[in-house]
CHARMM internal coordinates of N, CA and C (Angstrom, degrees):
IC EDIT
DIST 1 N 1 CA 1.3925
DIST 1 CA 1 C 1.5322
ANGL 1 N 1 CA 1 C 111.74
DIST 1 C 2 N 1.2401
ANGL 1 CA 1 C 2 N 118.62
DIHE 1 N 1 CA 1 C 2 N -25.11
DIST 2 N 2 CA 1.5073
ANGL 1 C 2 N 2 CA 119.62
DIHE 1 CA 1 C 2 N 2 CA 179.92
DIST 2 CA 2 C 1.5909
ANGL 2 N 2 CA 2 C 104.20
DIHE 1 C 2 N 2 CA 2 C -77.78
DIST 2 C 3 N 1.3314
ANGL 2 CA 2 C 3 N 120.44
DIHE 2 N 2 CA 2 C 3 N -32.35
DIST 3 N 3 CA 1.4471
ANGL 2 C 3 N 3 CA 119.61
DIHE 2 CA 2 C 3 N 3 CA 176.72
DIST 3 CA 3 C 1.4857
ANGL 3 N 3 CA 3 C 107.48
DIHE 2 C 3 N 3 CA 3 C -62.53
DIST 3 C 4 N 1.3597
ANGL 3 CA 3 C 4 N 125.67
DIHE 3 N 3 CA 3 C 4 N -41.33
DIST 4 N 4 CA 1.3872
ANGL 3 C 4 N 4 CA 128.61
DIHE 3 CA 3 C 4 N 4 CA -169.39
DIST 4 CA 4 C 1.6820
ANGL 4 N 4 CA 4 C 103.72
DIHE 3 C 4 N 4 CA 4 C -69.23
DIST 4 C 5 N 1.3661
ANGL 4 CA 4 C 5 N 115.51
DIHE 4 N 4 CA 4 C 5 N -42.50
DIST 5 N 5 CA 1.3440
ANGL 4 C 5 N 5 CA 120.76
DIHE 4 CA 4 C 5 N 5 CA -167.97
DIST 5 CA 5 C 1.6119
ANGL 5 N 5 CA 5 C 108.50
DIHE 4 C 5 N 5 CA 5 C -71.87
DIST 5 C 6 N 1.3905
ANGL 5 CA 5 C 6 N 110.99
DIHE 5 N 5 CA 5 C 6 N -44.48
DIST 6 N 6 CA 1.4583
ANGL 5 C 6 N 6 CA 117.86
DIHE 5 CA 5 C 6 N 6 CA 175.76
DIST 6 CA 6 C 1.4779
ANGL 6 N 6 CA 6 C 115.95
DIHE 5 C 6 N 6 CA 6 C -62.71
DIST 6 C 7 N 1.2955
ANGL 6 CA 6 C 7 N 115.79
DIHE 6 N 6 CA 6 C 7 N -33.25
DIST 7 N 7 CA 1.4509
ANGL 6 C 7 N 7 CA 121.46
DIHE 6 CA 6 C 7 N 7 CA 176.05
DIST 7 CA 7 C 1.4487
ANGL 7 N 7 CA 7 C 113.78
DIHE 6 C 7 N 7 CA 7 C -68.65
DIST 7 C 8 N 1.3080
ANGL 7 CA 7 C 8 N 115.98
DIHE 7 N 7 CA 7 C 8 N -41.68
DIST 8 N 8 CA 1.5471
ANGL 7 C 8 N 8 CA 124.09
DIHE 7 CA 7 C 8 N 8 CA 172.19
DIST 8 CA 8 C 1.5890
ANGL 8 N 8 CA 8 C 113.96
DIHE 7 C 8 N 8 CA 8 C -61.64
DIST 8 C 9 N 1.2300
ANGL 8 CA 8 C 9 N 113.20
DIHE 8 N 8 CA 8 C 9 N -46.62
DIST 9 N 9 CA 1.3910
ANGL 8 C 9 N 9 CA 118.36
DIHE 8 CA 8 C 9 N 9 CA 173.59
DIST 9 CA 9 C 1.4719
ANGL 9 N 9 CA 9 C 118.39
DIHE 8 C 9 N 9 CA 9 C -56.95
DIST 9 C 10 N 1.3528
ANGL 9 CA 9 C 10 N 112.10
DIHE 9 N 9 CA 9 C 10 N -48.61
DIST 10 N 10 CA 1.4516
ANGL 9 C 10 N 10 CA 119.50
DIHE 9 CA 9 C 10 N 10 CA 175.09
DIST 10 CA 10 C 1.4764
ANGL 10 N 10 CA 10 C 113.91
DIHE 9 C 10 N 10 CA 10 C -63.29
DIST 10 C 11 N 1.3077
ANGL 10 CA 10 C 11 N 118.73
DIHE 10 N 10 CA 10 C 11 N -38.96
DIST 11 N 11 CA 1.5114
ANGL 10 C 11 N 11 CA 121.42
DIHE 10 CA 10 C 11 N 11 CA 173.01
DIST 11 CA 11 C 1.4292
ANGL 11 N 11 CA 11 C 114.79
DIHE 10 C 11 N 11 CA 11 C -61.50
DIST 11 C 12 N 1.3524
ANGL 11 CA 11 C 12 N 113.95
DIHE 11 N 11 CA 11 C 12 N -43.97
DIST 12 N 12 CA 1.5099
ANGL 11 C 12 N 12 CA 120.35
DIHE 11 CA 11 C 12 N 12 CA -179.35
DIST 12 CA 12 C 1.5716
ANGL 12 N 12 CA 12 C 108.20
DIHE 11 C 12 N 12 CA 12 C -64.71
DIST 12 C 13 N 1.3252
ANGL 12 CA 12 C 13 N 117.94
DIHE 12 N 12 CA 12 C 13 N -39.57
DIST 13 N 13 CA 1.4501
ANGL 12 C 13 N 13 CA 114.28
DIHE 12 CA 12 C 13 N 13 CA 178.54
DIST 13 CA 13 C 1.4793
ANGL 13 N 13 CA 13 C 112.41
DIHE 12 C 13 N 13 CA 13 C -69.53
DIST 13 C 14 N 1.2496
ANGL 13 CA 13 C 14 N 121.90
DIHE 13 N 13 CA 13 C 14 N -32.13
DIST 14 N 14 CA 1.4518
ANGL 13 C 14 N 14 CA 123.87
DIHE 13 CA 13 C 14 N 14 CA 173.06
DIST 14 CA 14 C 1.5820
ANGL 14 N 14 CA 14 C 113.14
DIHE 13 C 14 N 14 CA 14 C -65.01
DIST 14 C 15 N 1.3535
ANGL 14 CA 14 C 15 N 112.96
DIHE 14 N 14 CA 14 C 15 N -46.49
DIST 15 N 15 CA 1.4958
ANGL 14 C 15 N 15 CA 117.04
DIHE 14 CA 14 C 15 N 15 CA 178.08
DIST 15 CA 15 C 1.6648
ANGL 15 N 15 CA 15 C 110.17
DIHE 14 C 15 N 15 CA 15 C -66.41
DIST 15 C 16 N 1.3531
ANGL 15 CA 15 C 16 N 115.76
DIHE 15 N 15 CA 15 C 16 N -34.78
DIST 16 N 16 CA 1.4238
ANGL 15 C 16 N 16 CA 115.47
DIHE 15 CA 15 C 16 N 16 CA 179.36
DIST 16 CA 16 C 1.6405
ANGL 16 N 16 CA 16 C 108.68
DIHE 15 C 16 N 16 CA 16 C -69.34
DIST 16 C 17 N 1.4186
ANGL 16 CA 16 C 17 N 118.52
DIHE 16 N 16 CA 16 C 17 N -31.28
DIST 17 N 17 CA 1.3647
ANGL 16 C 17 N 17 CA 116.58
DIHE 16 CA 16 C 17 N 17 CA 173.39
DIST 17 CA 17 C 1.4248
ANGL 17 N 17 CA 17 C 117.81
DIHE 16 C 17 N 17 CA 17 C -66.90
DIST 17 C 18 N 1.3269
ANGL 17 CA 17 C 18 N 120.04
DIHE 17 N 17 CA 17 C 18 N -30.66
DIST 18 N 18 CA 1.4713
ANGL 17 C 18 N 18 CA 120.73
DIHE 17 CA 17 C 18 N 18 CA 167.47
DIST 18 CA 18 C 1.4774
ANGL 18 N 18 CA 18 C 116.23
DIHE 17 C 18 N 18 CA 18 C -65.58
DIST 18 C 19 N 1.4088
ANGL 18 CA 18 C 19 N 112.23
DIHE 18 N 18 CA 18 C 19 N -36.77
DIST 19 N 19 CA 1.5278
ANGL 18 C 19 N 19 CA 119.39
DIHE 18 CA 18 C 19 N 19 CA -174.20
DIST 19 CA 19 C 1.5769
ANGL 19 N 19 CA 19 C 106.04
DIHE 18 C 19 N 19 CA 19 C -68.23
DIST 19 C 20 N 1.4521
ANGL 19 CA 19 C 20 N 113.84
DIHE 19 N 19 CA 19 C 20 N -44.92
DIST 20 N 20 CA 1.4098
ANGL 19 C 20 N 20 CA 122.40
DIHE 19 CA 19 C 20 N 20 CA 179.98
DIST 20 CA 20 C 1.6150
ANGL 20 N 20 CA 20 C 111.21
DIHE 19 C 20 N 20 CA 20 C -63.24
DIST 20 C 21 N 1.3722
ANGL 20 CA 20 C 21 N 112.16
DIHE 20 N 20 CA 20 C 21 N -35.54
DIST 21 N 21 CA 1.4946
ANGL 20 C 21 N 21 CA 115.38
DIHE 20 CA 20 C 21 N 21 CA 179.98
DIST 21 CA 21 C 1.5111
ANGL 21 N 21 CA 21 C 108.69
DIHE 20 C 21 N 21 CA 21 C -61.93
DIST 21 C 22 N 1.4748
ANGL 21 CA 21 C 22 N 117.89
DIHE 21 N 21 CA 21 C 22 N -46.95
DIST 22 N 22 CA 1.3258
ANGL 21 C 22 N 22 CA 115.98
DIHE 21 CA 21 C 22 N 22 CA -177.35
DIST 22 CA 22 C 1.4688
ANGL 22 N 22 CA 22 C 115.23
DIHE 21 C 22 N 22 CA 22 C -76.01
DIST 22 C 23 N 1.3947
ANGL 22 CA 22 C 23 N 120.90
DIHE 22 N 22 CA 22 C 23 N -24.52
DIST 23 N 23 CA 1.3880
ANGL 22 C 23 N 23 CA 118.52
DIHE 22 CA 22 C 23 N 23 CA 179.59
DIST 23 CA 23 C 1.4698
ANGL 23 N 23 CA 23 C 119.16
DIHE 22 C 23 N 23 CA 23 C -81.38
DIST 23 C 24 N 1.3708
ANGL 23 CA 23 C 24 N 112.89
DIHE 23 N 23 CA 23 C 24 N -34.33
DIST 24 N 24 CA 1.4939
ANGL 23 C 24 N 24 CA 122.50
DIHE 23 CA 23 C 24 N 24 CA 176.22
DIST 24 CA 24 C 1.5647
ANGL 24 N 24 CA 24 C 116.06
DIHE 23 C 24 N 24 CA 24 C -84.56
DIST 24 C 25 N 1.3470
ANGL 24 CA 24 C 25 N 113.37
DIHE 24 N 24 CA 24 C 25 N -24.41
DIST 25 N 25 CA 1.4425
ANGL 24 C 25 N 25 CA 122.21
DIHE 24 CA 24 C 25 N 25 CA -175.37
DIST 25 CA 25 C 1.6347
ANGL 25 N 25 CA 25 C 109.27
DIHE 24 C 25 N 25 CA 25 C 50.86
DIST 25 C 26 N 1.3387
ANGL 25 CA 25 C 26 N 110.74
DIHE 25 N 25 CA 25 C 26 N 48.78
DIST 26 N 26 CA 1.4816
ANGL 25 C 26 N 26 CA 118.13
DIHE 25 CA 25 C 26 N 26 CA 173.47
DIST 26 CA 26 C 1.5529
ANGL 26 N 26 CA 26 C 113.38
DIHE 25 C 26 N 26 CA 26 C -92.93
DIST 26 C 27 N 1.3069
ANGL 26 CA 26 C 27 N 114.97
DIHE 26 N 26 CA 26 C 27 N 134.05
DIST 27 N 27 CA 1.4064
ANGL 26 C 27 N 27 CA 118.89
DIHE 26 CA 26 C 27 N 27 CA 179.53
DIST 27 CA 27 C 1.5588
ANGL 27 N 27 CA 27 C 112.11
DIHE 26 C 27 N 27 CA 27 C -69.44
DIST 27 C 28 N 1.2541
ANGL 27 CA 27 C 28 N 115.34
DIHE 27 N 27 CA 27 C 28 N -29.91
DIST 28 N 28 CA 1.5195
ANGL 27 C 28 N 28 CA 116.78
DIHE 27 CA 27 C 28 N 28 CA 179.53
DIST 28 CA 28 C 1.5700
ANGL 28 N 28 CA 28 C 108.64
DIHE 27 C 28 N 28 CA 28 C -66.50
DIST 28 C 29 N 1.2917
ANGL 28 CA 28 C 29 N 112.32
DIHE 28 N 28 CA 28 C 29 N -47.33
DIST 29 N 29 CA 1.5242
ANGL 28 C 29 N 29 CA 118.98
DIHE 28 CA 28 C 29 N 29 CA 178.99
DIST 29 CA 29 C 1.5712
ANGL 29 N 29 CA 29 C 109.02
DIHE 28 C 29 N 29 CA 29 C -59.64
DIST 29 C 30 N 1.3459
ANGL 29 CA 29 C 30 N 112.34
DIHE 29 N 29 CA 29 C 30 N -40.95
DIST 30 N 30 CA 1.6153
ANGL 29 C 30 N 30 CA 115.40
DIHE 29 CA 29 C 30 N 30 CA -179.69
DIST 30 CA 30 C 1.4936
ANGL 30 N 30 CA 30 C 104.38
DIHE 29 C 30 N 30 CA 30 C -58.85
DIST 30 C 31 N 1.3402
ANGL 30 CA 30 C 31 N 124.34
DIHE 30 N 30 CA 30 C 31 N -47.90
DIST 31 N 31 CA 1.5166
ANGL 30 C 31 N 31 CA 124.36
DIHE 30 CA 30 C 31 N 31 CA -175.74
DIST 31 CA 31 C 1.4723
ANGL 31 N 31 CA 31 C 106.67
DIHE 30 C 31 N 31 CA 31 C -60.69
DIST 31 C 32 N 1.4114
ANGL 31 CA 31 C 32 N 121.57
DIHE 31 N 31 CA 31 C 32 N -46.68
DIST 32 N 32 CA 1.3241
ANGL 31 C 32 N 32 CA 127.99
DIHE 31 CA 31 C 32 N 32 CA -172.00
DIST 32 CA 32 C 1.5480
ANGL 32 N 32 CA 32 C 109.76
DIHE 31 C 32 N 32 CA 32 C -62.72
DIST 32 C 33 N 1.4407
ANGL 32 CA 32 C 33 N 115.95
DIHE 32 N 32 CA 32 C 33 N -43.18
DIST 33 N 33 CA 1.4375
ANGL 32 C 33 N 33 CA 117.08
DIHE 32 CA 32 C 33 N 33 CA -176.85
DIST 33 CA 33 C 1.5072
ANGL 33 N 33 CA 33 C 113.63
DIHE 32 C 33 N 33 CA 33 C -69.24
DIST 33 C 34 N 1.3084
ANGL 33 CA 33 C 34 N 115.04
DIHE 33 N 33 CA 33 C 34 N -36.93
DIST 34 N 34 CA 1.4332
ANGL 33 C 34 N 34 CA 116.81
DIHE 33 CA 33 C 34 N 34 CA 179.11
DIST 34 CA 34 C 1.5243
ANGL 34 N 34 CA 34 C 116.31
DIHE 33 C 34 N 34 CA 34 C -92.67
DIST 34 C 35 N 1.2073
ANGL 34 CA 34 C 35 N 118.82
DIHE 34 N 34 CA 34 C 35 N 19.20
DIST 35 N 35 CA 1.4190
ANGL 34 C 35 N 35 CA 124.52
DIHE 34 CA 34 C 35 N 35 CA -176.81
DIST 35 CA 35 C 1.5794
ANGL 35 N 35 CA 35 C 109.44
DIHE 34 C 35 N 35 CA 35 C -82.85
DIST 35 C 36 N 1.3534
ANGL 35 CA 35 C 36 N 116.66
DIHE 35 N 35 CA 35 C 36 N 146.03
DIST 36 N 36 CA 1.5350
ANGL 35 C 36 N 36 CA 115.04
DIHE 35 CA 35 C 36 N 36 CA 177.18
DIST 36 CA 36 C 1.4760
ANGL 36 N 36 CA 36 C 114.53
DIHE 35 C 36 N 36 CA 36 C -56.26
DIST 36 C 37 N 1.2329
ANGL 36 CA 36 C 37 N 121.97
DIHE 36 N 36 CA 36 C 37 N -32.22
DIST 37 N 37 CA 1.4996
ANGL 36 C 37 N 37 CA 120.70
DIHE 36 CA 36 C 37 N 37 CA -178.05
DIST 37 CA 37 C 1.4834
ANGL 37 N 37 CA 37 C 110.31
DIHE 36 C 37 N 37 CA 37 C -70.96
DIST 37 C 38 N 1.3060
ANGL 37 CA 37 C 38 N 123.15
DIHE 37 N 37 CA 37 C 38 N -28.35
DIST 38 N 38 CA 1.3912
ANGL 37 C 38 N 38 CA 122.15
DIHE 37 CA 37 C 38 N 38 CA 169.72
DIST 38 CA 38 C 1.4569
ANGL 38 N 38 CA 38 C 114.57
DIHE 37 C 38 N 38 CA 38 C -63.00
DIST 38 C 39 N 1.3487
ANGL 38 CA 38 C 39 N 121.35
DIHE 38 N 38 CA 38 C 39 N -44.74
DIST 39 N 39 CA 1.3941
ANGL 38 C 39 N 39 CA 128.39
DIHE 38 CA 38 C 39 N 39 CA 176.14
DIST 39 CA 39 C 1.5133
ANGL 39 N 39 CA 39 C 111.20
DIHE 38 C 39 N 39 CA 39 C -59.07
DIST 39 C 40 N 1.3837
ANGL 39 CA 39 C 40 N 115.89
DIHE 39 N 39 CA 39 C 40 N -42.21
DIST 40 N 40 CA 1.5332
ANGL 39 C 40 N 40 CA 120.05
DIHE 39 CA 39 C 40 N 40 CA 176.52
DIST 40 CA 40 C 1.3351
ANGL 40 N 40 CA 40 C 105.79
DIHE 39 C 40 N 40 CA 40 C -63.48
DIST 40 C 41 N 1.4289
ANGL 40 CA 40 C 41 N 128.65
DIHE 40 N 40 CA 40 C 41 N -49.54
DIST 41 N 41 CA 1.3385
ANGL 40 C 41 N 41 CA 128.56
DIHE 40 CA 40 C 41 N 41 CA -175.23
DIST 41 CA 41 C 1.5755
ANGL 41 N 41 CA 41 C 113.83
DIHE 40 C 41 N 41 CA 41 C -61.62
DIST 41 C 42 N 1.2587
ANGL 41 CA 41 C 42 N 115.65
DIHE 41 N 41 CA 41 C 42 N -30.71
DIST 42 N 42 CA 1.6005
ANGL 41 C 42 N 42 CA 121.72
DIHE 41 CA 41 C 42 N 42 CA 173.70
DIST 42 CA 42 C 1.4918
ANGL 42 N 42 CA 42 C 105.72
DIHE 41 C 42 N 42 CA 42 C -64.30
DIST 42 C 43 N 1.2801
ANGL 42 CA 42 C 43 N 121.48
DIHE 42 N 42 CA 42 C 43 N -49.06
DIST 43 N 43 CA 1.3971
ANGL 42 C 43 N 43 CA 122.67
DIHE 42 CA 42 C 43 N 43 CA 178.14
DIST 43 CA 43 C 1.5041
ANGL 43 N 43 CA 43 C 115.26
DIHE 42 C 43 N 43 CA 43 C -63.94
DIST 43 C 44 N 1.2521
ANGL 43 CA 43 C 44 N 116.64
DIHE 43 N 43 CA 43 C 44 N -36.76
DIST 44 N 44 CA 1.4336
ANGL 43 C 44 N 44 CA 119.45
DIHE 43 CA 43 C 44 N 44 CA 170.82
DIST 44 CA 44 C 1.5046
ANGL 44 N 44 CA 44 C 114.92
DIHE 43 C 44 N 44 CA 44 C -61.25
DIST 44 C 45 N 1.3641
ANGL 44 CA 44 C 45 N 115.68
DIHE 44 N 44 CA 44 C 45 N -46.75
DIST 45 N 45 CA 1.3845
ANGL 44 C 45 N 45 CA 121.85
DIHE 44 CA 44 C 45 N 45 CA 179.15
DIST 45 CA 45 C 1.5810
ANGL 45 N 45 CA 45 C 113.49
DIHE 44 C 45 N 45 CA 45 C -60.66
DIST 45 C 46 N 1.4301
ANGL 45 CA 45 C 46 N 111.05
DIHE 45 N 45 CA 45 C 46 N -39.17
DIST 46 N 46 CA 1.4935
ANGL 45 C 46 N 46 CA 113.26
DIHE 45 CA 45 C 46 N 46 CA 177.67
DIST 46 CA 46 C 1.4591
ANGL 46 N 46 CA 46 C 111.64
DIHE 45 C 46 N 46 CA 46 C -69.82
DIST 46 C 47 N 1.3113
ANGL 46 CA 46 C 47 N 125.47
DIHE 46 N 46 CA 46 C 47 N -26.88
DIST 47 N 47 CA 1.3808
ANGL 46 C 47 N 47 CA 130.74
DIHE 46 CA 46 C 47 N 47 CA 175.60
DIST 47 CA 47 C 1.4260
ANGL 47 N 47 CA 47 C 110.53
DIHE 46 C 47 N 47 CA 47 C -68.94
DIST 47 C 48 N 1.3576
ANGL 47 CA 47 C 48 N 116.37
DIHE 47 N 47 CA 47 C 48 N -53.43
DIST 48 N 48 CA 1.4619
ANGL 47 C 48 N 48 CA 119.53
DIHE 47 CA 47 C 48 N 48 CA 168.33
DIST 48 CA 48 C 1.4874
ANGL 48 N 48 CA 48 C 123.72
DIHE 47 C 48 N 48 CA 48 C -54.21
DIST 48 C 49 N 1.3491
ANGL 48 CA 48 C 49 N 118.26
DIHE 48 N 48 CA 48 C 49 N -28.67
DIST 49 N 49 CA 1.4042
ANGL 48 C 49 N 49 CA 118.30
DIHE 48 CA 48 C 49 N 49 CA 173.38
DIST 49 CA 49 C 1.4957
ANGL 49 N 49 CA 49 C 110.46
DIHE 48 C 49 N 49 CA 49 C -77.79
DIST 49 C 50 N 1.4641
ANGL 49 CA 49 C 50 N 119.25
DIHE 49 N 49 CA 49 C 50 N -35.85
DIST 50 N 50 CA 1.4908
ANGL 49 C 50 N 50 CA 119.76
DIHE 49 CA 49 C 50 N 50 CA -179.54
DIST 50 CA 50 C 1.5265
ANGL 50 N 50 CA 50 C 107.15
DIHE 49 C 50 N 50 CA 50 C -64.33
DIST 50 C 51 N 1.3641
ANGL 50 CA 50 C 51 N 114.46
DIHE 50 N 50 CA 50 C 51 N -48.25
DIST 51 N 51 CA 1.5293
ANGL 50 C 51 N 51 CA 120.07
DIHE 50 CA 50 C 51 N 51 CA 179.30
DIST 51 CA 51 C 1.5557
ANGL 51 N 51 CA 51 C 110.30
DIHE 50 C 51 N 51 CA 51 C -57.35
DIST 51 C 52 N 1.2363
ANGL 51 CA 51 C 52 N 116.23
DIHE 51 N 51 CA 51 C 52 N -42.27
DIST 52 N 52 CA 1.4451
ANGL 51 C 52 N 52 CA 115.96
DIHE 51 CA 51 C 52 N 52 CA -176.22
DIST 52 CA 52 C 1.5973
ANGL 52 N 52 CA 52 C 109.30
DIHE 51 C 52 N 52 CA 52 C -70.21
DIST 52 C 53 N 1.3162
ANGL 52 CA 52 C 53 N 113.14
DIHE 52 N 52 CA 52 C 53 N -39.63
DIST 53 N 53 CA 1.4734
ANGL 52 C 53 N 53 CA 113.07
DIHE 52 CA 52 C 53 N 53 CA 176.90
DIST 53 CA 53 C 1.4206
ANGL 53 N 53 CA 53 C 117.43
DIHE 52 C 53 N 53 CA 53 C -64.58
DIST 53 C 54 N 1.3729
ANGL 53 CA 53 C 54 N 115.42
DIHE 53 N 53 CA 53 C 54 N -31.40
DIST 54 N 54 CA 1.5629
ANGL 53 C 54 N 54 CA 120.02
DIHE 53 CA 53 C 54 N 54 CA 179.62
DIST 54 CA 54 C 1.5113
ANGL 54 N 54 CA 54 C 104.26
DIHE 53 C 54 N 54 CA 54 C -74.59
DIST 54 C 55 N 1.3828
ANGL 54 CA 54 C 55 N 119.44
DIHE 54 N 54 CA 54 C 55 N -40.43
DIST 55 N 55 CA 1.4536
ANGL 54 C 55 N 55 CA 114.76
DIHE 54 CA 54 C 55 N 55 CA 175.95
DIST 55 CA 55 C 1.4221
ANGL 55 N 55 CA 55 C 121.21
DIHE 54 C 55 N 55 CA 55 C -63.08
DIST 55 C 56 N 1.4425
ANGL 55 CA 55 C 56 N 110.43
DIHE 55 N 55 CA 55 C 56 N -42.25
DIST 56 N 56 CA 1.4295
ANGL 55 C 56 N 56 CA 117.57
DIHE 55 CA 55 C 56 N 56 CA 174.65
DIST 56 CA 56 C 1.5226
ANGL 56 N 56 CA 56 C 114.42
DIHE 55 C 56 N 56 CA 56 C -60.50
DIST 56 C 57 N 1.2590
ANGL 56 CA 56 C 57 N 115.93
DIHE 56 N 56 CA 56 C 57 N -46.19
DIST 57 N 57 CA 1.5022
ANGL 56 C 57 N 57 CA 121.99
DIHE 56 CA 56 C 57 N 57 CA 170.46
DIST 57 CA 57 C 1.5676
ANGL 57 N 57 CA 57 C 113.40
DIHE 56 C 57 N 57 CA 57 C -51.23
DIST 57 C 58 N 1.1701
ANGL 57 CA 57 C 58 N 116.90
DIHE 57 N 57 CA 57 C 58 N -46.25
DIST 58 N 58 CA 1.5299
ANGL 57 C 58 N 58 CA 123.70
DIHE 57 CA 57 C 58 N 58 CA 179.30
DIST 58 CA 58 C 1.5963
ANGL 58 N 58 CA 58 C 109.27
DIHE 57 C 58 N 58 CA 58 C -62.64
DIST 58 C 59 N 1.3698
ANGL 58 CA 58 C 59 N 114.50
DIHE 58 N 58 CA 58 C 59 N -42.06
DIST 59 N 59 CA 1.3840
ANGL 58 C 59 N 59 CA 117.11
DIHE 58 CA 58 C 59 N 59 CA 177.11
DIST 59 CA 59 C 1.5679
ANGL 59 N 59 CA 59 C 115.75
DIHE 58 C 59 N 59 CA 59 C -61.38
DIST 59 C 60 N 1.4392
ANGL 59 CA 59 C 60 N 108.27
DIHE 59 N 59 CA 59 C 60 N -46.58
DIST 60 N 60 CA 1.4788
ANGL 59 C 60 N 60 CA 117.69
DIHE 59 CA 59 C 60 N 60 CA -179.28
DIST 60 CA 60 C 1.5373
ANGL 60 N 60 CA 60 C 109.51
DIHE 59 C 60 N 60 CA 60 C -61.37
DIST 60 C 61 N 1.4295
ANGL 60 CA 60 C 61 N 118.75
DIHE 60 N 60 CA 60 C 61 N -37.14
DIST 61 N 61 CA 1.3777
ANGL 60 C 61 N 61 CA 121.89
DIHE 60 CA 60 C 61 N 61 CA 179.52
DIST 61 CA 61 C 1.5131
ANGL 61 N 61 CA 61 C 108.92
DIHE 60 C 61 N 61 CA 61 C -69.13
DIST 61 C 62 N 1.3079
ANGL 61 CA 61 C 62 N 119.22
DIHE 61 N 61 CA 61 C 62 N -41.69
DIST 62 N 62 CA 1.4679
ANGL 61 C 62 N 62 CA 122.88
DIHE 61 CA 61 C 62 N 62 CA 175.43
DIST 62 CA 62 C 1.4892
ANGL 62 N 62 CA 62 C 113.25
DIHE 61 C 62 N 62 CA 62 C -58.73
DIST 62 C 63 N 1.2972
ANGL 62 CA 62 C 63 N 116.43
DIHE 62 N 62 CA 62 C 63 N -41.95
DIST 63 N 63 CA 1.5498
ANGL 62 C 63 N 63 CA 121.16
DIHE 62 CA 62 C 63 N 63 CA 175.79
DIST 63 CA 63 C 1.4622
ANGL 63 N 63 CA 63 C 108.45
DIHE 62 C 63 N 63 CA 63 C -65.69
DIST 63 C 64 N 1.2001
ANGL 63 CA 63 C 64 N 126.07
DIHE 63 N 63 CA 63 C 64 N -39.56
DIST 64 N 64 CA 1.4871
ANGL 63 C 64 N 64 CA 125.83
DIHE 63 CA 63 C 64 N 64 CA 179.98
DIST 64 CA 64 C 1.5326
ANGL 64 N 64 CA 64 C 112.09
DIHE 63 C 64 N 64 CA 64 C -74.86
DIST 64 C 65 N 1.2839
ANGL 64 CA 64 C 65 N 118.44
DIHE 64 N 64 CA 64 C 65 N -11.03
DIST 65 N 65 CA 1.4378
ANGL 64 C 65 N 65 CA 122.40
DIHE 64 CA 64 C 65 N 65 CA 176.93
DIST 65 CA 65 C 1.4375
ANGL 65 N 65 CA 65 C 113.60
DIHE 64 C 65 N 65 CA 65 C 86.49
DIST 65 C 66 N 1.3232
ANGL 65 CA 65 C 66 N 117.36
DIHE 65 N 65 CA 65 C 66 N 17.71
DIST 66 N 66 CA 1.5620
ANGL 65 C 66 N 66 CA 119.97
DIHE 65 CA 65 C 66 N 66 CA -174.05
DIST 66 CA 66 C 1.4322
ANGL 66 N 66 CA 66 C 110.56
DIHE 65 C 66 N 66 CA 66 C -96.84
DIST 66 C 67 N 1.4040
ANGL 66 CA 66 C 67 N 120.86
DIHE 66 N 66 CA 66 C 67 N -6.75
DIST 67 N 67 CA 1.5194
ANGL 66 C 67 N 67 CA 119.39
DIHE 66 CA 66 C 67 N 67 CA 173.78
DIST 67 CA 67 C 1.5298
ANGL 67 N 67 CA 67 C 107.85
DIHE 66 C 67 N 67 CA 67 C -119.41
END
COOR INIT
IC SEED 1 N 1 CA 1 C
IC BUILD
């Protein structure tokens, strides 16, 4: 569950960075948004969300007695 929450929080932070970049028209935020590290963090957040969903799905199946 913590993987899912941390992935969602990280993805929300990245999306808010893009929103603030457009809203404030800051060149610093523009460089941060299109930096290679931001792209890698987006992939990490996606992986955390997928792992979290798989682990949560396994827990739900275990609670239902299907595993």
